[in-house]
MIVEX-796044 format. One record per residue (C-alpha): residue in one letter; x, y negated, z. Coordinates in nm, 4 decimals. Layout:
  aa        px        py        pz
   a         X         Y         Z
...
This chain:
  aa        px        py        pz
   m   -2.8969    2.9052   -1.1695
   t   -2.7374    2.8596   -0.8273
   d   -2.8267    2.5578   -0.6174
   p   -2.5640    2.2857   -0.5698
   i   -2.3520    2.3224   -0.2581
   v   -2.1921    2.0560   -0.0402
   k   -1.8214    2.0889    0.0370
   t   -1.6259    1.8844    0.2882
   t   -1.2900    1.7213    0.2223
   t   -1.0966    1.3996    0.2929
   c   -1.0198    1.0986    0.0752
   p   -0.6417    1.0414    0.0496
   l   -0.6531    0.7255   -0.1594
   d   -0.4590    0.4218   -0.0436
   c   -0.6854    0.2715    0.2226
   p   -0.6738    0.2728    0.6041
   d   -1.0126    0.4453    0.6323
   s   -0.9227    0.7996    0.5096
   c   -1.2903    0.8826    0.4774
   a   -1.4400    1.2225    0.5480
   l   -1.6256    1.3242    0.2313
   e   -1.9166    1.5455    0.1360
   v   -1.8906    1.6535   -0.2280
   t   -2.1946    1.8041   -0.3960
   v   -2.0859    2.0646   -0.6511
   g   -2.3172    2.2242   -0.9059
   a   -2.2800    2.4483   -1.2069
   a   -2.1378    2.1594   -1.4132
   g   -1.8919    2.0479   -1.1455
   v   -1.8954    1.7473   -0.9118
   e   -2.2421    1.5932   -0.8986
   r   -2.2064    1.3487   -0.6104
   i   -1.9512    1.2185   -0.3602
   d   -2.0763    1.0818   -0.0276
   g   -1.9357    0.9895    0.3103
   s   -1.9678    1.2437    0.5875
   r   -2.2012    1.1589    0.8735
   d   -2.0018    1.3818    1.1070
   h   -1.7052    1.1431    1.1083
   p   -1.7729    0.8498    1.3435
   l   -1.5852    0.5959    1.1336
   t   -1.6948    0.7104    0.7872
   a   -2.0528    0.7208    0.9193
   g   -2.2122    0.8330    0.5934
   f   -2.0891    0.5636    0.3556
   i   -1.7891    0.5204    0.1248
   c   -1.6602    0.2628   -0.1218
   g   -1.7944    0.2420   -0.4749
   k   -1.4526    0.3284   -0.6157
   v   -1.4355    0.6756   -0.4641
   r   -1.8043    0.7375   -0.5210
   q   -1.7164    0.7270   -0.8921
   f   -1.4120    0.9551   -0.8664
   g   -1.5932    1.2306   -1.0554
   k   -1.5534    1.0214   -1.3702
   r   -1.1771    1.0792   -1.3570
   l   -1.2134    1.4584   -1.3559
   n   -1.3494    1.4759   -1.7095
   h   -1.2405    1.1415   -1.8526
   r   -1.1147    1.1340   -2.2112
   d   -0.7732    1.0284   -2.0769
   r   -0.7486    1.3287   -1.8402
   l   -0.4338    1.5310   -1.8955
   l   -0.5062    1.9013   -1.9397
   h   -0.1836    2.0566   -2.0708
   p    0.1920    1.9907   -2.0663
   l    0.2970    1.7670   -2.3543
   r    0.6205    1.6890   -2.5385
   r    0.6759    1.3550   -2.7139
   v    0.6924    1.3762   -3.0932
   g    0.6632    1.0068   -3.1914
   e    0.8383    0.6889   -3.0872
   k    0.8464    0.6052   -2.7189
   g    0.5312    0.4230   -2.6208
   a    0.3361    0.5393   -2.9276
   g    0.1545    0.8042   -2.7248
   e    0.2201    1.0807   -2.9783
   f    0.2610    1.4226   -2.8170
   q    0.2275    1.7907   -2.8908
   r    0.1049    2.0575   -2.6524
   v    0.3643    2.2922   -2.4992
   t    0.3513    2.5655   -2.2390
   w    0.4437    2.5156   -1.8754
   d    0.7401    2.7483   -1.9251
   d    0.8640    2.5383   -2.2155
   a    0.8211    2.2136   -2.0190
   v    1.0002    2.3461   -1.7102
   e    1.2819    2.4863   -1.9234
   e    1.3329    2.1561   -2.1037
   i    1.3318    1.9526   -1.7828
   t    1.5784    2.1909   -1.6217
   d    1.8058    2.1872   -1.9255
   r    1.8045    1.8085   -1.9622
   f    1.8584    1.7422   -1.5906
   s    2.1432    1.9961   -1.5848
   k    2.3131    1.8214   -1.8755
   i    2.2679    1.4794   -1.7155
   r    2.4243    1.6060   -1.3929
   a    2.7164    1.7534   -1.5826
   e    2.7872    1.4410   -1.7881
   w    2.6811    1.1524   -1.5648
   g    2.6477    1.2981   -1.2156
   s    2.3382    1.3758   -1.0108
   e    2.2739    1.0120   -0.9196
   a    2.1899    0.9423   -1.2843
   i    1.8537    1.1085   -1.2090
   l    1.5944    0.8899   -1.0332
   p    1.2665    1.0106   -0.8791
   y    1.0149    0.7269   -0.8919
   n    0.7060    0.7748   -0.6800
   y    0.4836    0.6183   -0.4197
   g    0.2767    0.8035   -0.1592
   g   -0.0013    0.5596   -0.0733
   s   -0.2693    0.7845   -0.2222
   n   -0.1229    1.1193   -0.1240
   g   -0.0948    1.3521    0.1703
   l    0.1834    1.5449    0.3393
   l    0.1971    1.8239    0.0814
   t    0.1888    1.6027   -0.2277
   d    0.4435    1.3411   -0.1180
   g    0.7685    1.3903    0.0723
   f    0.7503    1.7716    0.0825
   l    0.8792    1.9988   -0.1975
   d    0.9444    1.6917   -0.4122
   d    1.1959    1.5595   -0.1578
   l    1.3507    1.9034   -0.1237
   y    1.3896    1.9395   -0.5011
   f    1.5534    1.6007   -0.5537
   a    1.7716    1.6453   -0.2461
   r    1.9052    1.9717   -0.3835
   l    1.9626    1.8019   -0.7190
   g    2.1534    1.5249   -0.5422
   a    1.9441    1.2663   -0.7283
   s    1.9367    0.8985   -0.6395
   r    1.7055    0.8141   -0.3538
   l    1.4228    0.5616   -0.3851
   a    1.3493    0.2777   -0.1437
   k    0.9687    0.2560   -0.1461
   t    0.9146   -0.1164   -0.1226
   l    0.6149   -0.2156   -0.3363
   c    0.3973   -0.2271   -0.0259
   a    0.4406   -0.2122    0.3529
   a    0.8218   -0.2172    0.3609
   p    0.8547   -0.5507    0.5495
   t    0.5549   -0.4827    0.7754
   t    0.6813   -0.1352    0.8634
   t    1.0335   -0.2636    0.9267
   v    0.9015   -0.5324    1.1600
   a    0.6555   -0.3037    1.3379
   v    0.9290   -0.0487    1.4063
   g    1.1751   -0.3145    1.5247
   m    0.9310   -0.4954    1.7528
   y    0.7023   -0.2255    1.8904
   g    0.8435    0.1056    1.7663
   k    0.5293    0.1360    1.5543
   m    0.3010    0.1516    1.8567
   p   -0.0528    0.2717    1.7745
   g   -0.2911   -0.0207    1.7383
   v   -0.6421   -0.1199    1.8339
   a   -0.8921    0.1265    1.6859
   f   -1.1395   -0.0210    1.4410
   e   -1.4378    0.0807    1.6536
   d   -1.2943   -0.1165    1.9467
   y   -1.3168   -0.4438    1.7541
   a   -1.6765   -0.4635    1.8741
   h   -1.5366   -0.5393    2.2225
   a   -1.3248   -0.8354    2.1100
   k   -1.4206   -1.1969    2.1775
   c   -1.1742   -1.3344    1.9227
   i   -1.0651   -1.1576    1.6040
   i   -0.8021   -1.2913    1.3648
   v   -0.7982   -1.1184    1.0249
   w   -0.4611   -1.2225    0.8850
   g   -0.3643   -1.1286    0.5286
   a   -0.6254   -0.8529    0.4937
   n   -0.9497   -0.8104    0.3014
   p   -1.1598   -0.5441    0.4757
   k   -1.4377   -0.5705    0.2192
   t   -1.2033   -0.4445   -0.0508
   s   -0.9710   -0.1975    0.1190
   n   -1.0935   -0.1265    0.4717
   i   -1.4727   -0.1310    0.4471
   h   -1.5274    0.0682    0.7656
   l   -1.3917   -0.2195    0.9713
   v   -1.6700   -0.4443    0.8413
   p   -1.9543   -0.3003    1.0560
   f   -1.7453   -0.3534    1.3693
   l   -1.6693   -0.7111    1.2677
   k   -2.0412   -0.7630    1.2191
   r   -2.1195   -0.6104    1.5581
   a   -1.8561   -0.8250    1.7287
   k   -2.0036   -1.1344    1.5635
   e   -2.3503   -1.0401    1.6875
   l   -2.2063   -1.0164    2.0382
   g   -2.0603   -1.3656    2.0105
   a   -1.7065   -1.3056    1.8902
   f   -1.5134   -1.5806    1.7133
   i   -1.3755   -1.4512    1.3831
   a   -1.0993   -1.6302    1.1942
   v   -0.9516   -1.5384    0.8565
   v   -0.6065   -1.6475    0.7373
   d   -0.5836   -1.5913    0.3621
   p   -0.5572   -1.7987    0.0405
   v   -0.8800   -1.6285   -0.0722
   r   -1.2170   -1.6559    0.1018
   n   -1.3036   -1.2915    0.1579
   l   -1.5606   -1.3356    0.4359
   s   -1.8527   -1.5763    0.4088
   a   -1.9234   -1.8638    0.6454
   k   -2.1840   -1.6435    0.8143
   e   -1.9288   -1.3679    0.8680
   a   -1.6348   -1.5808    0.9842
   d   -1.6192   -1.8937    1.1973
   l   -1.2932   -2.0257    1.0550
   h   -1.1044   -1.9794    0.7284
   l   -0.7457   -2.0997    0.7091
   a   -0.6840   -2.0973    0.3336
   v   -0.3058   -2.1122    0.3586
   r   -0.0814   -2.1487    0.0576
   p    0.0842   -1.8142   -0.0228
   g    0.4141   -1.7804    0.1596
   t    0.3280   -2.0238    0.4412
   d    0.1897   -1.7836    0.7014
   l    0.5144   -1.8166    0.8981
   p    0.4854   -2.1909    0.9702
   v    0.1221   -2.1467    1.0757
   a    0.2065   -1.8610    1.3124
   l    0.4993   -2.0553    1.4571
   a    0.2800   -2.3646    1.5007
   l    0.0281   -2.1535    1.6935
   i    0.3079   -2.0294    1.9190
   k    0.4327   -2.3846    1.9775
   l    0.0816   -2.5050    2.0645
   l    0.0341   -2.2186    2.3098
   h    0.3759   -2.2807    2.4623
   d    0.3254   -2.6547    2.4977
   a   -0.0163   -2.5990    2.6585
   d    0.1332   -2.3523    2.9086
   k   -0.0859   -2.0742    2.7660
   l    0.1876   -1.8106    2.7376
   d    0.1773   -1.5155    2.9783
   q    0.5176   -1.5520    3.1375
   a    0.4751   -1.2518    3.3656
   f    0.4038   -1.0241    3.0699
   i    0.6895   -1.1748    2.8702
   d    0.9350   -1.1186    3.1568
   q    0.8254   -0.7598    3.2185
   h    0.7604   -0.6265    2.8688
   t    0.9610   -0.8286    2.6134
   r    1.3095   -0.9424    2.5249
   n    1.4567   -1.2036    2.2902
   v    1.1777   -1.4550    2.3383
   d    1.4101   -1.7578    2.3228
   p    1.5031   -1.7346    1.9504
   l    1.1336   -1.7130    1.8668
   l    1.0417   -2.0131    2.0821
   r    1.3297   -2.2148    1.9333
   a    1.2013   -2.1399    1.5842
   a    0.8476   -2.2337    1.6887
   s    0.9684   -2.5654    1.8322
   e    1.0622   -2.6719    1.4790
   w    0.7018   -2.6414    1.3593
   p    0.4747   -2.8981    1.5215
   v    0.1209   -2.8502    1.4042
   l    0.1221   -3.1518    1.1735
   r    0.4254   -3.0225    0.9841
   a    0.2875   -2.6685    0.9583
   a   -0.0506   -2.7918    0.8380
   a    0.1141   -2.9954    0.5632
   e    0.3306   -2.7018    0.4545
   a    0.0394   -2.4583    0.4486
   g   -0.2133   -2.7008    0.3025
   v   -0.4673   -2.6534    0.5828
   s   -0.6270   -2.8720    0.8452
   e   -0.4310   -2.9586    1.1583
   s   -0.7528   -2.9406    1.3596
   d   -0.8232   -2.5888    1.2338
   i   -0.4847   -2.4634    1.3565
   r   -0.5498   -2.6275    1.6931
   k   -0.8954   -2.4734    1.7118
   l   -0.7589   -2.1272    1.6414
   a   -0.4923   -2.1667    1.9118
   d   -0.7493   -2.2831    2.1682
   v   -0.9998   -2.0053    2.0993
   y   -0.7368   -1.7323    2.0891
   a   -0.5825   -1.8470    2.4175
   a   -0.9206   -1.8623    2.5918
   s   -1.0555   -1.5286    2.4674
   t   -1.0204   -1.1857    2.6249
   p   -1.0189   -0.9379    2.4617
   a   -0.8577   -1.0856    2.1500
   v   -0.7211   -0.8863    1.8581
   v   -0.5178   -0.9610    1.5462
   r   -0.5855   -0.7499    1.2364
   c   -0.2578   -0.7975    1.0492
   g   -0.2730   -0.6861    0.6867
   w   -0.0197   -0.6475    0.4108
   g   -0.1055   -0.9580    0.2077
   l    0.1191   -1.1902    0.4064
   e    0.4306   -0.9765    0.3403
   r    0.4233   -1.0197   -0.0395
   n    0.6693   -1.3124   -0.0508
   r    1.0216   -1.3960    0.0608
   n    0.8916   -1.5206    0.3991
   g    0.6759   -1.2138    0.4511
   g    0.8776   -1.0109    0.7008
   q    0.9386   -1.3102    0.9259
   a    0.5706   -1.4060    0.9044
   v    0.4584   -1.0593    1.0116
   a    0.6947   -1.0741    1.3103
   a    0.5562   -1.4106    1.4240
   v    0.1972   -1.2892    1.3883
   l    0.2638   -0.9660    1.5791
   a    0.4347   -1.1660    1.8546
   l    0.1119   -1.3500    1.9404
   p   -0.0507   -1.0825    2.1601
   a    0.2766   -1.0193    2.3476
   l    0.3331   -1.3882    2.4162
   t   -0.0210   -1.4327    2.5468
   g   -0.0606   -1.1007    2.7279
   k   -0.3603   -0.9869    2.5245
   f   -0.2824   -0.6193    2.5823
   g   -0.4152   -0.3783    2.8435
   v   -0.7844   -0.4149    2.7644
   r   -0.9999   -0.2324    2.5119
   g   -1.0281   -0.4448    2.1986
   g   -0.7165   -0.6456    2.2805
   g   -0.3819   -0.6490    2.1006
   y   -0.3164   -0.5938    1.7323
   t   -0.3722   -0.3495    1.4474
   l   -0.1336   -0.2992    1.1581
   s   -0.0718    0.0611    1.0502
   n   -0.1708    0.3330    1.2938
   s    0.0200    0.6063    1.1111
   g    0.2896    0.6110    1.3793
   a    0.0502    0.7929    1.6102
   a    0.1100    1.1073    1.4016
   q    0.4454    1.2685    1.3338
   f    0.5432    1.5052    1.0528
   d    0.8750    1.6755    1.1289
   s    0.9853    1.8120    0.7919
   s    1.3119    1.9327    0.9483
   k    1.1100    2.2242    1.0866
   l    1.0600    2.3366    0.7266
   f    1.3929    2.2543    0.5596
   d    1.7049    2.0449    0.6056
   i    1.7742    1.7564    0.3678
   s    1.9854    1.5543    0.6093
   g    2.2754    1.5820    0.3652
   w    2.0892    1.3923    0.0929
   n    2.3039    1.0791    0.1089
   s    2.3123    0.9607   -0.2508
   r    2.2707    0.5958   -0.3471
   t    1.9385    0.4229   -0.2866
   i    1.7597    0.2224   -0.5564
   n    1.4916   -0.0303   -0.4646
   m    1.1757    0.0605   -0.6549
   t    1.0815   -0.3085   -0.6826
   q    1.3842   -0.3575   -0.9073
   l    1.3140   -0.0700   -1.1460
   g    1.3409   -0.2970   -1.4492
   a    1.6990   -0.3928   -1.3686
   a    1.7870   -0.0330   -1.2771
   l    1.6669    0.0946   -1.6144
   n    1.8443   -0.1807   -1.8046
   g    2.2037   -0.1418   -1.6992
   a    2.2214   -0.2537   -1.3369
   c    2.3291    0.0900   -1.2093
   d    2.6555    0.2806   -1.2263
   p    2.6124    0.5567   -1.3213
   p    2.3199    0.4484   -1.5386
   i    1.9778    0.6034   -1.4978
   k    1.9596    0.8785   -1.7592
   g    1.6766    1.0855   -1.6125
   l    1.3546    0.9463   -1.4662
   f    1.0846    1.1544   -1.2961
   v    0.7652    0.9574   -1.2278
   y    0.4844    1.0926   -1.0111
   n    0.2193    0.9545   -0.7754
   c    0.2486    0.6091   -0.9326
   n    0.2263    0.4027   -1.2497
   p    0.5295    0.1678   -1.2619
   a    0.4461    0.0240   -1.6040
   i    0.1604   -0.1489   -1.4210
   t    0.2718   -0.1820   -1.0610
   a    0.6434   -0.2677   -1.0733
   p    0.7319   -0.6401   -1.0904
   d    0.8800   -0.7999   -1.4027
   q    0.6672   -0.5804   -1.6269
   a    0.8341   -0.6742   -1.9542
   t    1.1754   -0.5605   -1.8281
   v    1.0274   -0.2358   -1.6955
   l    0.8628   -0.1622   -2.0300
   r    1.1871   -0.2384   -2.2116
   g    1.3655    0.0130   -1.9908
   l    1.1002    0.2789   -2.0454
   r    1.1499    0.2412   -2.4222
   r    1.5162    0.3495   -2.4042
   d    1.5797    0.6430   -2.6369
   d    1.8609    0.7678   -2.4138
   l    1.6364    0.7832   -2.1060
   f    1.4801    1.1246   -2.0477
   t    1.1495    1.0574   -1.8728
   v    0.9127    1.3048   -1.7098
   v    0.5697    1.1923   -1.5866
   h    0.3457    1.4120   -1.3704
   e    0.0051    1.2480   -1.3811
   q   -0.3715    1.3057   -1.3777
   v   -0.4540    1.0811   -1.6732
   m   -0.2607    0.9293   -1.9629
   t   -0.1440    0.6117   -1.7903
   d    0.0527    0.3238   -1.9390
   t    0.3664    0.4868   -1.7953
   a    0.2858    0.8341   -1.9265
   v    0.2796    0.7126   -2.2881
   y    0.6558    0.6442   -2.2562
   a    0.7378    0.9951   -2.1299
   d    0.9349    1.2647   -2.3087
   i    0.7525    1.5314   -2.1092
   v    0.4064    1.4810   -1.9585
   l    0.2866    1.7256   -1.6924
   p   -0.0854    1.7471   -1.6008
   a   -0.1578    1.6878   -1.2306
   t   -0.4483    1.7937   -1.0146
   t   -0.6653    1.5391   -0.8370
   f   -0.7372    1.5586   -0.4649
   l   -1.0650    1.7351   -0.5485
   e   -0.8626    2.0214   -0.6998
   h   -0.5872    2.0984   -0.4466
   s   -0.5105    2.1316   -0.0752
   d   -0.3432    1.8616    0.1315
   l   -0.3279    1.6939    0.4722
   r   -0.3989    1.3245    0.5076
   v   -0.2522    1.1278    0.7970
   s   -0.4661    0.8165    0.8192
   y   -0.2947    0.4839    0.8730
   g   -0.6196    0.3344    0.9991
   n   -0.8455    0.5641    1.1981
   y   -0.7374    0.8146    1.4593
   s   -0.8094    1.1417    1.2852
   l   -0.6164    1.3783    1.0571
   g   -0.8090    1.4892    0.7486
   g   -0.7903    1.8201    0.5727
   i   -0.8126    1.8187    0.1930
   r   -0.9259    2.1296    0.0108
   p   -1.0125    2.2034   -0.3521
   v   -1.3853    2.1624   -0.4141
   v   -1.3607    2.2447   -0.7865
   d   -1.1134    2.4385   -0.9984
   p   -0.8310    2.2421   -1.1621
   r   -0.9109    2.1096   -1.5074
   g   -0.7104    2.2691   -1.7868
   e   -0.3604    2.3672   -1.6757
   a   -0.3194    2.0948   -1.4146
   l   -0.0905    2.1775   -1.1217
   s   -0.0388    2.0079   -0.7862
   n    0.2883    1.8415   -0.6898
   p    0.4021    2.1328   -0.4701
   e    0.3302    2.3806   -0.7491
   v    0.5305    2.1756   -0.9999
   f    0.8318    2.1289   -0.7753
   a    0.8231    2.4955   -0.6746
   r    0.8542    2.5904   -1.0417
   l    1.1277    2.3360   -1.1029
   g    1.3194    2.4417   -0.7926
   d    1.3014    2.8056   -0.8941
   a    1.4206    2.7226   -1.2469
   m    1.7201    2.5367   -1.1009
   g    1.8049    2.8404   -0.8903
   f    1.7403    2.6711   -0.5558
   t    1.6951    2.9339   -0.2854
   d    1.5099    2.7485   -0.0075
   a    1.2234    2.9606    0.1222
   a    0.9755    2.6734    0.0800
   f    1.0016    2.6961   -0.3003
   g    0.8500    3.0444   -0.2769
   w    0.5553    2.9720   -0.0485
   d    0.2032    3.0181   -0.1807
   a   -0.0589    2.7439   -0.1286
   d   -0.1979    2.8869    0.1970
   t    0.1476    2.9324    0.3469
   m    0.2461    2.5780    0.2482
   f   -0.0644    2.4397    0.4163
   r   -0.0053    2.6331    0.7407
   e    0.3635    2.5493    0.7540
   v    0.3097    2.1776    0.6992
   a    0.0206    2.1655    0.9474
   g    0.2462    2.3356    1.2000
   a    0.5014    2.0569    1.1645
   v    0.2464    1.7841    1.2456
   t    0.1602    1.6431    1.5872
   l   -0.1089    1.3894    1.6733
   n    0.0023    1.1732    1.9631
   s    0.2502    1.4546    2.0417
   v   -0.0222    1.7248    2.0390
   a   -0.0069    2.0140    1.7902
   v   -0.2952    2.0503    1.5436
   d   -0.5227    2.3415    1.4605
   h   -0.4939    2.4063    1.0866
   r   -0.8186    2.6067    1.0612
   p   -1.0742    2.3224    1.0516
   l   -0.8339    2.1251    0.8340
   a   -0.8252    2.4100    0.5812
   e   -1.2048    2.3737    0.5582
   g   -1.1719    2.0080    0.4660
   r   -1.2613    1.8783    0.8107
   f   -1.0709    1.6605    1.0546
   e   -0.8837    1.6686    1.3842
   y   -0.9127    1.3856    1.6370
   y   -0.6188    1.2357    1.8192
   r   -0.6372    1.3011    2.1923
   y   -0.6412    0.9958    2.4136
   p   -0.7932    0.9613    2.7621
   e   -1.0922    0.7719    2.6226
   k   -1.0771    0.8883    2.2572
   t   -0.9218    0.5654    2.1281
   p   -0.5959    0.4131    2.2542
   v   -0.5590    0.0952    2.4565
   q   -0.2269   -0.0787    2.4029
   f   -0.0200   -0.1038    2.7227
   e   -0.2640    0.1222    2.9013
   s   -0.2659    0.4560    2.7177
   v   -0.0072    0.3754    2.4484
   f    0.3112    0.1758    2.4851
   p    0.5918    0.0468    2.2635
   r    0.7925    0.3268    2.1065
   t    1.1134    0.1288    2.1033
   p    1.4098    0.3104    2.2662
   d    1.3605    0.1304    2.5977
   g    0.9831    0.0759    2.5759
   i    1.0288   -0.3022    2.5523
   v    0.8871   -0.5339    2.2834
   d    1.1699   -0.6973    2.0889
   l    1.0437   -1.0409    1.9813
   c    1.3496   -1.1008    1.7653
   p    1.4592   -0.7596    1.6341
   p    1.7816   -0.7287    1.4328
   q    1.5792   -0.6303    1.1259
   l    1.4935   -0.9993    1.0834
   g    1.8519   -1.0682    0.9794
   e    2.0961   -1.3442    1.0603
   r    1.8354   -1.6226    1.0343
   p    1.5314   -1.4839    1.2149
   y    1.2127   -1.6800    1.1607
   a    1.3792   -1.9018    0.8989
   h    1.1251   -2.0331    0.6470
   h    1.2116   -2.0542    0.2781
   q    1.0521   -2.3605    0.1247
   i    0.7816   -2.2923   -0.1314
   g    0.8417   -2.4245   -0.4824
   g    0.7342   -2.3417   -0.8345
   n    1.0375   -2.4152   -1.0511
   g    0.8319   -2.6497   -1.2645
   y    0.5109   -2.4432   -1.2644
   p    0.2202   -2.5978   -1.0717
   l    0.0029   -2.3031   -0.9664
   q    0.0799   -2.0263   -0.7207
   f   -0.0123   -1.6828   -0.8505
   i   -0.1403   -1.3952   -0.6370
   s   -0.2413   -1.0428   -0.7387
   p   -0.4463   -0.8889   -0.4573
   a   -0.6431   -0.5658   -0.4420
   s   -0.9922   -0.5665   -0.5882
   s   -1.3186   -0.3785   -0.5486
   k   -1.2502   -0.1993   -0.8790
   l   -0.9089   -0.0371   -0.8361
   i   -0.6888    0.1365   -0.5807
   s   -0.3546    0.0113   -0.7053
   s   -0.3859    0.1230   -1.0706
   t   -0.6067    0.4267   -0.9981
   f   -0.9381    0.4068   -1.1891
   g   -0.7889    0.1658   -1.4420
   e   -0.8862    0.4105   -1.7147
   f   -1.2559    0.3256   -1.6701
   n   -1.3206    0.0695   -1.3971
   l   -1.1626   -0.2578   -1.5126
   d   -1.1822   -0.3106   -1.8876
   d   -1.1842   -0.6912   -1.8898
   l   -0.9026   -0.8584   -1.6981
   r   -0.9816   -1.2024   -1.5563
   v   -0.7925   -1.4697   -1.3692
   t   -0.9736   -1.6726   -1.1027
   v   -0.9103   -2.0489   -1.0922
   h   -1.0424   -2.3080   -0.8466
   p   -1.2883   -2.5637   -0.9977
   v   -1.0514   -2.8548   -0.9315
   d   -0.7669   -2.6838   -1.1186
   a   -1.0046   -2.5717   -1.3944
   e   -1.1484   -2.9196   -1.4492
   s   -0.8082   -3.0812   -1.4927
   r   -0.7301   -2.8191   -1.7591
   n   -1.0673   -2.8335   -1.9347
   i   -1.1353   -2.4693   -1.8472
   a   -1.4745   -2.3063   -1.7938
   t   -1.5774   -1.9560   -1.6900
   g   -1.5528   -1.7175   -1.9839
   d   -1.2823   -1.9113   -2.1692
   d   -0.9758   -1.7257   -2.2894
   v   -0.6636   -1.8592   -2.1213
   r   -0.2895   -1.8111   -2.1311
   v   -0.1363   -1.7535   -1.7874
   h    0.2391   -1.7890   -1.8210
   n    0.5769   -1.8513   -1.6630
   d    0.9396   -1.7798   -1.7545
   l    0.8900   -1.4030   -1.7117
   g    0.5987   -1.3644   -1.9496
   e    0.2382   -1.4413   -2.0220
   v   -0.1006   -1.2759   -1.9826
   v   -0.3894   -1.3659   -2.2117
   c   -0.7282   -1.2967   -2.0566
   a   -1.0637   -1.4504   -1.9676
   v   -1.1072   -1.6880   -1.6757
   s   -1.3510   -1.7076   -1.3859
   v   -1.3893   -2.0443   -1.2146
   s   -1.4623   -2.0060   -0.8428
   d   -1.3893   -2.1791   -0.5147
   s   -1.3178   -1.8409   -0.3545
   v   -0.9504   -1.9229   -0.4149
   r   -0.7961   -2.2362   -0.2713
   v   -0.6849   -2.5302   -0.4833
   g   -0.3451   -2.4717   -0.6401
   v   -0.3740   -2.0919   -0.6381
   v   -0.4866   -1.8570   -0.9129
   s   -0.5667   -1.4910   -0.8587
   m   -0.5528   -1.1878   -1.0880
   p   -0.6285   -0.8348   -0.9625
   k   -0.3385   -0.5932   -0.9335
   g   -0.3478   -0.2552   -1.1042
   a   -0.5283   -0.3425   -1.4271
   w   -0.4098   -0.1398   -1.7265
   l   -0.2439   -0.3011   -2.0270
   r   -0.5485   -0.2605   -2.2506
   s   -0.7572   -0.4766   -2.0148
   s   -0.5889   -0.7994   -2.1288
   r   -0.5892   -0.9682   -2.4676
   n   -0.2127   -0.9297   -2.5182
   g   -0.1312   -0.5991   -2.3501
   l    0.0339   -0.7379   -2.0357
   t   -0.1044   -0.7671   -1.6832
   a   -0.0399   -0.9334   -1.3477
   s    0.3006   -0.7786   -1.2767
   a    0.4350   -0.9375   -1.5980
   l    0.4311   -1.2685   -1.4079
   c    0.5814   -1.1422   -1.0801
   p    0.9532   -1.1696   -0.9984
   a    1.1617   -0.8680   -0.8947
   h    1.3573   -1.0323   -0.6121
   v    1.2956   -0.8829   -0.2690
   n    1.2327   -0.9837    0.0894
   e    1.5423   -0.9696    0.3088
   v    1.3337   -0.7820    0.5677
   g    1.2846   -0.4287    0.4407
   g    1.3584   -0.5175    0.0781
   g    0.9883   -0.5638    0.0054
   a    0.8401   -0.6831   -0.3225
   c    0.7629   -1.0560   -0.3486
   y    0.4682   -1.0551   -0.5901
   n    0.3240   -1.3759   -0.4433
   d    0.6392   -1.5753   -0.5156
   a    0.5113   -1.6095   -0.8725
   w    0.4181   -1.9552   -1.0039
   v    0.2356   -2.0096   -1.3326
   e    0.0554   -2.2479   -1.5607
   v   -0.2891   -2.1717   -1.7019
   e   -0.3868   -2.3109   -2.0434
   r   -0.7099   -2.2743   -2.2353
   i   -0.6833   -2.1094   -2.5767
   g   -0.8819   -2.2469   -2.8673
């Protein structure tokens, strides 16, 4: 018997850390997954979710062969078919849809948060472009934040996580590093040991009193008034850096006018927090150098989200916190890398209509002309993640909708498919992962053979493109050629990469003068003129306007954040069997609810029946249910997105999950 060997690769799952992995492989397959000690940020440890990824490889729900539906939609009754049969049927059905309804009647539905450059936006985009299919606006996450970051700073690279140890004041706004950015936590701890003041702005208490000095438990959707109140306090106290503003920014006046409408007393009342706490945060932030804002994606998940992100990202520019290591802001650092797919193929003529993925339910139920007649789902699980779940499920049940799902396991979406295609996991194929957190590019390589007949996304779309008669050279590339060609189209801070270590599952560092960037010293705004736009046109006709928060008769605000169990819906097949809603003790007492009770969480969109946990980790008036749980985890086969509306933020068209309001009632 041969001894187990350790193979290196990179985690592509949706998290800023993009960990370097060491996978121990024995005769029976994957035995252990650890963090690499060679990567300075991974530093030998990984999250518990990925440590368990081996369970997915051989899970009872793992898809091993192409399948064709034989029962009613949603019944999960399929028969095995060959790949040739599956590709032929897809090609035939899509050809007929194009002939009768036009190409735009076909919709690709996907999300790339847990994928790399080869498995998202590569041959898949080329295939659907050549089909002339409808395009998809990817808005479930990061659409408002990305829109704002591009408009204000041109997506300037941010403060590296390891440089947080230099900061004297750290504001963690709308992010939970313990759940989805664990490699920031050691640097927060080190900064605290060195005397840094750490503040958290979030409806949920994610850091303990020992880990954070201040927690502003704002009501969901009220981050904008708090940020504007901070700006007004700093302005009134003459704490703005006028020299920096004059030299490096434009459009400051509309922002200051908006801030003038939010005196601290008014903002505190709107957000449900202490006036003195807002004042304290303003004073400490103004007095501290370096100071850094870690802006997350939680504050964008409502109709005020894009404007709130803009106000938060304006803080370091208004106060001149740049130009020093550990000073500035961090959002997504993915803009430091560029993938120029035009070097590989030209899809500039793909100008079909765009459908917002947040509004899939409406699109599948008659809101489109031509109607959606063909749906191809990959890299996501919309039955769980798309808002207004009941409407989405109703659309997926349509007999006249031809649905293809390319997936690793039999998800709640896959059971509605006409054709199911088995997909490889990241442990079974090659890829390149551009991190949106740390400053390295990770190579992904297969550490085990694919299970059954599973194929990667590029392999599937190569077969489909060939069957359609598309002649682009990329459809004929083998796996090694694909990897080299894509790597050759990538630059890290404008420097070409060496594909050889990446092909071995290792990583390439970005090249900066001192390894990590310093904003306004080694990296600058990537706007056309290099100037920070404090009121970019992306904010619309009423920039920094605040929509009042109201529940339409329901008393509790509902949020659905990430959890320690799931990455979106990934791992839902084994890692969250019992869905629970968290309720504050004050709200629980008035409803005669105790931990462990079964409750009905409901609003006009639907209801979820599940158990309850009573905890003061959420603020009064807010209830929390983890996103991504599968339908079987609840008592009635519906989950958090059943309660979330499908309207969108005017900035970037982002999903507004946290605009949901509910009532919670004990059952029995």
